[in-house]
C-alpha positions in Angstrom: -12.2 -25.0 -17.1 -9.0 -23.6 -18.5 -6.7 -26.5 -17.5 -6.6 -30.2 -16.8 -5.0 -29.7 -13.3 -7.3 -29.4 -10.3 -5.2 -26.8 -8.5 -5.0 -24.5 -11.4 -8.7 -24.8 -12.0 -9.5 -24.0 -8.4 -7.3 -20.9 -8.5 -8.9 -19.7 -11.7 -12.4 -20.2 -10.3 -11.5 -18.3 -7.1 -10.1 -15.4 -9.2 -13.2 -15.4 -11.4 -15.5 -15.2 -8.3 -13.4 -12.4 -6.8 -13.5 -10.4 -10.0 -17.2 -10.9 -10.2 -17.7 -9.6 -6.7 -15.5 -6.6 -7.2 -17.3 -5.6 -10.4 -20.7 -6.1 -8.8 -19.7 -3.9 -5.8 -18.3 -1.2 -8.2 -21.5 -1.2 -10.2 -23.8 -1.0 -7.1 -21.7 1.5 -5.0 -20.1 3.9 -7.5 -21.6 3.8 -10.9 -24.9 5.5 -12.1 -28.1 3.5 -12.3 -27.9 3.1 -16.1 -24.7 1.1 -15.7 -26.0 -1.3 -13.0 -26.8 -3.9 -15.6 -23.7 -3.3 -17.7 -21.7 -6.4 -18.6 -17.9 -6.5 -17.9 -17.1 -5.9 -21.6 -19.1 -2.6 -21.7 -17.4 -1.4 -18.4 -14.0 -2.3 -19.8 -14.5 -0.1 -22.9 -16.3 2.8 -21.0 -14.1 3.0 -18.0 -11.1 0.8 -17.8 -9.6 1.3 -21.3 -9.0 5.0 -20.8 -5.9 6.4 -22.6 -3.6 8.0 -20.1 0.0 8.2 -19.0 1.5 8.0 -15.5 4.1 10.8 -15.1 6.6 10.7 -12.2 7.9 14.2 -11.6 9.1 16.1 -8.4 8.3 13.2 -6.1 4.7 13.0 -7.4 2.9 10.6 -9.6 0.3 12.2 -11.9 -2.1 10.7 -14.4 -2.3 12.6 -17.6 -5.5 11.8 -19.5 -5.5 12.0 -23.3 -8.9 13.7 -23.4 -10.6 16.3 -21.3 -12.0 15.6 -17.8 -15.6 16.3 -19.1 -15.6 12.9 -21.0 -15.2 11.1 -17.6 -18.4 12.4 -16.0 -19.2 8.9 -14.7 -15.8 8.8 -12.9 -16.4 12.0 -10.8 -19.3 10.4 -8.9 -17.7 7.0 -8.8 -14.4 8.3 -7.3 -16.3 10.2 -4.6 -18.4 7.2 -3.6 -15.6 4.6 -3.4 -14.1 4.1 0.1 -10.5 5.2 0.4 -7.9 2.6 1.3 -6.8 2.5 4.9 -3.4 4.0 5.7 -0.8 2.1 7.7 
């Protein structure tokens, strides 16, 4: 455990379990079959560490990627399969 205090350890454990569940759902619902057994470090370098820049212009927020969209072939299917957040 990361700390000697019980409350901090309990919070850390709950956060770790939540992260595990979200990554498992992402792998099973949105990613191709060859990434179903991928470990978090591999997912981090393939998907999450993507160079990009958020640009705020004309009341819009855009994501400008450093490389072409073809490099992110896994993302196309994943974005389409993930459920959209509910609007208030």
